[in-house]
C-alpha positions as CSV (number, residue, x, y, z in Angstrom):
1,X,-22.0,16.2,32.0
2,X,-21.9,12.5,31.4
3,X,-18.1,12.5,31.9
4,X,-18.5,14.6,35.0
5,X,-21.0,12.2,36.5
6,X,-18.5,9.4,36.1
7,X,-15.3,11.2,37.2
8,X,-16.6,13.5,40.1
9,X,-17.1,10.6,42.5
10,X,-13.7,9.2,41.7
11,X,-12.0,12.6,42.4
12,X,-14.2,12.9,45.5
13,X,-12.6,9.7,46.8
14,X,-9.1,11.3,46.5
15,X,-10.4,14.3,48.5
16,X,-11.9,12.0,51.1
17,X,-8.5,10.2,51.6
18,X,-6.8,13.6,51.8
19,X,-9.2,14.9,54.4
20,X,-9.1,11.7,56.5
21,X,-5.3,11.7,56.7
22,X,-5.1,15.5,57.1
23,X,-7.4,15.3,60.1
24,X,-5.5,12.3,61.4
25,X,-8.5,10.0,61.2
26,X,-6.1,7.9,59.2
27,X,-2.6,8.0,60.7
28,X,0.3,8.7,58.4
29,X,1.8,5.3,59.4
30,X,-1.2,3.6,57.9
31,X,-0.6,5.0,54.4
32,X,2.1,2.5,53.6
33,X,-0.2,-0.3,54.5
34,X,-2.9,1.1,52.1
35,X,-0.2,1.4,49.4
36,X,0.9,-2.2,49.9
37,X,-2.7,-3.5,49.7
38,X,-3.4,-1.7,46.5
39,X,0.0,-2.5,44.8
40,X,0.4,-6.1,45.8
41,X,-3.2,-7.3,46.0
42,X,-6.1,-5.2,44.6
43,X,-4.4,-3.6,41.6
44,X,-2.5,-6.8,40.7
45,X,-5.8,-8.7,40.6
46,X,-7.4,-6.0,38.4
47,X,-4.5,-6.0,35.9
48,X,-4.4,-9.8,35.8
49,X,-8.1,-9.8,35.0
50,X,-7.5,-7.1,32.3
51,X,-4.6,-9.1,30.8
52,X,-6.6,-12.4,30.9
53,X,-9.6,-10.8,29.1
54,X,-7.6,-9.0,26.4
55,X,-5.7,-10.1,23.3
56,X,-1.9,-10.0,23.0
57,X,-2.3,-7.5,20.1
58,X,-4.1,-5.1,22.5
59,X,-1.7,-5.6,25.3
60,X,1.4,-5.1,23.3
61,X,0.2,-2.5,20.7
62,X,3.5,-1.2,19.2
63,X,1.9,1.9,17.8
64,X,0.6,2.9,21.3
65,X,4.0,2.2,22.8
66,X,5.9,4.3,20.2
67,X,3.5,7.2,20.4
68,X,3.7,7.2,24.2
69,X,7.5,7.1,24.3
70,X,7.7,10.1,21.9
71,X,5.2,12.1,23.8
72,X,6.8,11.4,27.2
73,X,10.3,12.1,26.0
74,X,9.2,15.4,24.5
75,X,7.8,16.5,27.9
76,X,10.8,15.2,29.8
77,X,13.0,17.4,27.5
78,X,10.7,20.4,28.0
79,X,10.8,19.9,31.8
80,X,14.5,19.2,32.1
81,X,16.0,22.1,30.2
82,X,14.5,25.0,32.4
83,X,15.6,23.2,35.5
84,X,19.2,22.9,34.3
85,X,19.2,26.5,33.1
86,X,18.1,27.7,36.5
87,X,20.9,25.9,38.2
88,X,19.0,23.1,39.9
89,X,21.3,20.4,38.6
90,X,20.7,17.1,36.8
91,X,19.3,15.2,39.9
92,X,16.6,17.7,40.8
93,X,15.8,18.6,37.2
94,X,15.7,14.9,36.2
95,X,13.1,13.9,38.8
96,X,11.2,17.1,38.3
97,X,10.9,16.4,34.5
98,X,9.7,12.9,35.4
99,X,6.9,14.5,37.5
100,X,5.7,16.3,34.3
101,X,5.8,13.1,32.1
102,X,4.4,10.2,34.1
103,X,0.6,10.2,34.7
104,X,-1.1,8.3,37.5
105,X,-2.1,5.6,35.0
106,X,-2.4,2.9,37.6
107,X,-4.2,4.3,40.6
108,X,-6.3,6.9,38.7
109,X,-6.2,5.8,35.1
110,X,-7.6,2.3,35.5
111,X,-10.8,3.5,37.3
112,X,-11.3,6.7,35.2
113,X,-10.5,5.3,31.8
114,X,-12.3,2.1,32.5
115,X,-15.4,4.0,33.6
116,X,-15.4,6.3,30.6
117,X,-14.2,4.0,27.7
118,X,-14.8,0.4,29.1
119,X,-12.7,-2.8,28.6
120,X,-11.0,-1.6,25.4
121,X,-9.7,1.5,27.2
122,X,-8.4,-0.7,30.0
123,X,-6.6,-3.0,27.6
124,X,-4.8,0.0,26.0
125,X,-3.7,1.2,29.4
126,X,-1.6,-1.9,29.7
127,X,1.1,-1.1,27.1
128,X,1.1,2.5,28.5
129,X,1.7,1.2,32.1
130,X,4.5,-1.2,30.9
131,X,6.2,1.6,29.0
132,X,6.0,3.9,32.0
133,X,7.5,1.3,34.3
134,X,10.2,0.0,32.0
135,X,11.3,2.9,29.8
136,X,10.0,6.3,31.0
137,X,10.8,5.8,34.7
138,X,14.3,4.5,33.8
139,X,14.9,7.5,31.5
140,X,14.2,10.0,34.3
141,X,16.4,8.1,36.8
142,X,19.2,8.0,34.2
143,X,19.0,11.7,33.5
144,X,18.9,12.4,37.3
145,X,22.3,10.7,37.7
146,X,24.2,12.3,34.9
147,X,27.3,13.9,36.3
148,X,27.5,11.8,39.4
149,X,31.0,10.7,40.3
150,X,32.3,7.2,39.5
151,X,29.6,6.4,37.0
152,X,27.0,6.2,39.7
153,X,24.1,6.8,37.3
154,X,24.8,3.5,35.6
155,X,24.6,1.6,38.9
156,X,21.4,3.5,39.8
157,X,19.8,2.7,36.4
158,X,20.7,-0.9,36.9
159,X,19.1,-0.8,40.3
160,X,16.0,0.8,38.8
161,X,15.7,-2.0,36.2
162,X,16.1,-4.6,38.9
163,X,13.2,-2.8,40.7
164,X,11.1,-3.0,37.4
165,X,11.5,-6.8,37.5
166,X,10.1,-6.8,41.1
167,X,7.1,-4.6,40.2
168,X,4.0,-6.7,40.8
169,X,1.9,-4.6,38.4
170,X,4.1,-5.7,35.5
171,X,4.1,-9.4,36.4
172,X,0.3,-9.4,37.0
173,X,-0.1,-8.1,33.4
174,X,2.3,-10.6,32.0
175,X,0.7,-13.5,33.9
176,X,-2.8,-12.4,32.8
177,X,-1.7,-12.2,29.2
178,X,0.0,-15.6,29.4
179,X,-3.2,-17.1,30.9
180,X,-5.3,-15.7,28.1
181,X,-3.3,-17.7,25.6
182,X,-4.2,-21.0,27.3
183,X,-7.3,-23.1,26.4
184,X,-8.2,-23.4,30.1
185,X,-11.2,-21.7,31.8
186,X,-10.5,-20.0,35.1
187,X,-12.3,-21.9,37.9
188,X,-15.3,-20.0,39.2
189,X,-14.0,-19.9,42.8
190,X,-10.8,-18.2,41.6
191,X,-12.8,-15.8,39.4
192,X,-14.9,-14.8,42.4
193,X,-11.8,-14.3,44.6
194,X,-10.1,-12.2,41.9
195,X,-13.2,-10.1,41.4
196,X,-13.4,-9.3,45.1
197,X,-9.9,-8.1,45.1
198,X,-10.1,-6.3,41.7
199,X,-13.3,-4.5,42.6
200,X,-11.7,-3.0,45.7
201,X,-8.8,-1.5,43.7
202,X,-10.7,1.6,42.5
203,X,-12.0,3.0,45.9
204,X,-8.9,2.0,47.9
205,X,-6.4,3.3,45.3
206,X,-8.1,6.7,44.9
207,X,-8.5,7.0,48.7
208,X,-4.8,6.2,49.1
209,X,-3.8,8.9,46.6
210,X,-5.4,11.5,48.8
211,X,-3.7,10.0,51.9
212,X,-0.3,10.1,50.2
213,X,-0.9,13.8,49.3
214,X,-1.7,14.6,52.9
215,X,1.2,12.7,54.2
216,X,3.7,14.4,51.7
217,X,2.3,17.8,52.7
218,X,2.6,17.0,56.4
219,X,6.2,15.7,56.0
220,X,7.3,18.8,54.1
221,X,10.4,20.2,55.7
222,X,9.5,23.3,57.8
223,X,11.0,26.6,57.0
224,X,11.7,25.8,53.3
225,X,10.4,28.6,51.2
226,X,12.7,28.5,48.2
227,X,10.7,26.1,46.0
228,X,10.8,27.6,42.6
229,X,7.1,28.4,42.0
230,X,7.5,29.3,38.3
231,X,9.2,26.0,37.6
232,X,6.5,24.1,39.5
233,X,3.9,25.9,37.5
234,X,5.6,25.0,34.3
235,X,5.9,21.4,35.2
236,X,2.2,21.3,36.2
237,X,1.3,22.9,32.9
238,X,3.3,20.3,31.0
239,X,1.7,17.4,32.9
240,X,-1.9,18.6,32.6
241,X,-1.9,20.1,29.2
242,X,1.5,19.6,27.5
243,X,1.5,15.8,27.7
244,X,-2.1,15.4,26.3
245,X,-1.2,17.8,23.4
246,X,1.9,15.8,22.7
247,X,0.1,12.5,22.8
248,X,-2.6,13.9,20.5
249,X,0.0,15.3,18.0
250,X,2.1,12.1,17.8
251,X,-1.0,9.9,17.8
252,X,-2.6,11.9,15.0
253,X,0.7,11.8,13.0
254,X,0.8,8.0,13.5
255,X,-2.8,7.7,12.2
256,X,-1.9,9.9,9.2
257,X,1.0,7.6,8.2
258,X,-1.2,4.5,8.5
259,X,-0.3,3.2,11.9
260,X,-2.9,0.8,13.4
261,X,-4.5,3.4,15.7
262,X,-8.2,4.2,16.0
263,X,-9.9,7.3,17.3
264,X,-10.7,5.4,20.5
265,X,-7.0,4.4,20.9
266,X,-6.1,8.1,20.5
267,X,-8.7,9.1,23.1
268,X,-7.1,6.6,25.6
269,X,-3.7,8.1,24.9
270,X,-4.9,11.6,25.4
271,X,-7.0,10.9,28.5
272,X,-4.2,8.9,30.1
273,X,-1.8,11.8,29.4
274,X,-4.2,14.2,31.0
275,X,-4.1,12.4,34.4
276,X,-2.2,14.0,37.3
277,X,1.3,13.1,38.2
278,X,1.9,9.5,39.3
279,X,2.1,9.1,43.1
280,X,5.2,7.0,42.9
281,X,7.4,9.8,41.5
282,X,8.0,11.4,44.9
283,X,8.8,7.9,46.2
284,X,11.4,7.4,43.5
285,X,12.8,10.9,44.1
286,X,13.2,10.1,47.8
287,X,14.7,6.7,47.2
288,X,17.4,8.1,44.9
289,X,18.1,11.1,47.3
290,X,16.6,13.8,45.1
291,X,15.0,17.0,46.3
292,X,11.4,16.1,46.9
293,X,10.0,19.6,47.3
294,X,9.4,20.3,43.7
295,X,8.0,16.8,42.9
296,X,5.7,16.7,45.8
297,X,4.3,20.2,45.0
298,X,3.7,19.2,41.4
299,X,1.9,16.1,42.6
300,X,-0.3,18.2,44.8
301,X,-1.0,20.9,42.2
302,X,-1.7,18.5,39.3
303,X,-4.1,16.4,41.5
304,X,-6.0,19.4,42.7
305,X,-6.2,21.1,39.2
306,X,-6.6,17.8,37.4
307,X,-10.3,17.5,38.2
308,X,-10.9,20.6,36.0
309,X,-8.4,19.9,33.2
310,X,-9.1,16.1,33.0
311,X,-12.9,16.7,32.7
312,X,-12.4,19.4,30.2
313,X,-10.2,17.2,28.0
314,X,-12.5,14.2,28.5
315,X,-15.5,16.2,27.4
316,X,-13.6,16.9,24.1
317,X,-12.1,13.5,23.3
318,X,-14.3,10.9,25.0
C-alpha cells in the first residue's frame, strides 16, 4: 500500500496527459514542445543535480552496467528470434526487440525510483541510463539494419552513435559528475534555478508520456489490421516481467560471485527493468524507417499494464 500511494499519482499523471491529448485539449502539435522542454531543460537539470550530488563510484558502477547489459541483451535475443521466425525481417524485429528491452528509465524511472528508494536509487539510475543510451539502443539499431544493401547498417549505427553524443541527458550527467569532483560550492542562485527546472521534470515528463501515447494512437495508419497480436503480447510480457526476472537473475548471480552489489542496488535494477517501454523507441523506429505499428502498440500496452505489474514487483522488492 505504501508503494501504491507513491506510484498511483505518478501513473495518474500519465493518464491525465493521455486524456488531455486524446480529447484535443492539448493539440498533437504541442507534444513535441513538451518533449523538448522535458528533454533539454527539466530532465537535464534533474540529472545534473543527481550527478553533482553523487559519487563517481555510484555513477559509473561497473557491476550495475554489466548486469544491465546482460539482462537487456537476453531480452533482445528473446524478442528478436520470434520476429525473424515469423518473417517480419531484421528491421521490424530489431526495433520490436528493442521495445521489449529498453524501459522508460528517464521519464518514468527518475520520479518513480526516486520516490520509492530516494537519492541512492536515483544515483544508480545514471549508469543504467548511460548504458541504455550508448549500448542497448545502438545494439537494437545495428540488428535492425543487418542485411541492408551496401553495408547500410554500419552507416546507421555510426549515425546513432553521433546522436548519442548529442543527447543532452548524457551530457547533463557527465557535467554533473564533473562538477561533483571540484571543490567549488554551487552558487545559491544557480541552485535555486536548477531546483525550479528539476522539480518540474516529474509532472511534465509523466504528462508528456500520456500525450505521446495519445498522439501515437491518433497517428496510427487507418485500415491496418495485421499487427501480430501474439508477437505484441510476447514483447509486452518480456518488457514487464521478462526483463525484471533477467535483471534479478544476473544481479543475484553477481552478488553470489562477490560483485559489489547490495540488495538495494538489486532492487533498483529490478524496478527499473519493470518500467514500461521507453517513449523514445517509437521515435527511433520512425527515424530509421521501421514499422512503427508493433512498437507503438507495445508502448501503449506496457504503459497501461505497467501500473499493475510495476506495483506488484515494487511491493516485493522495494
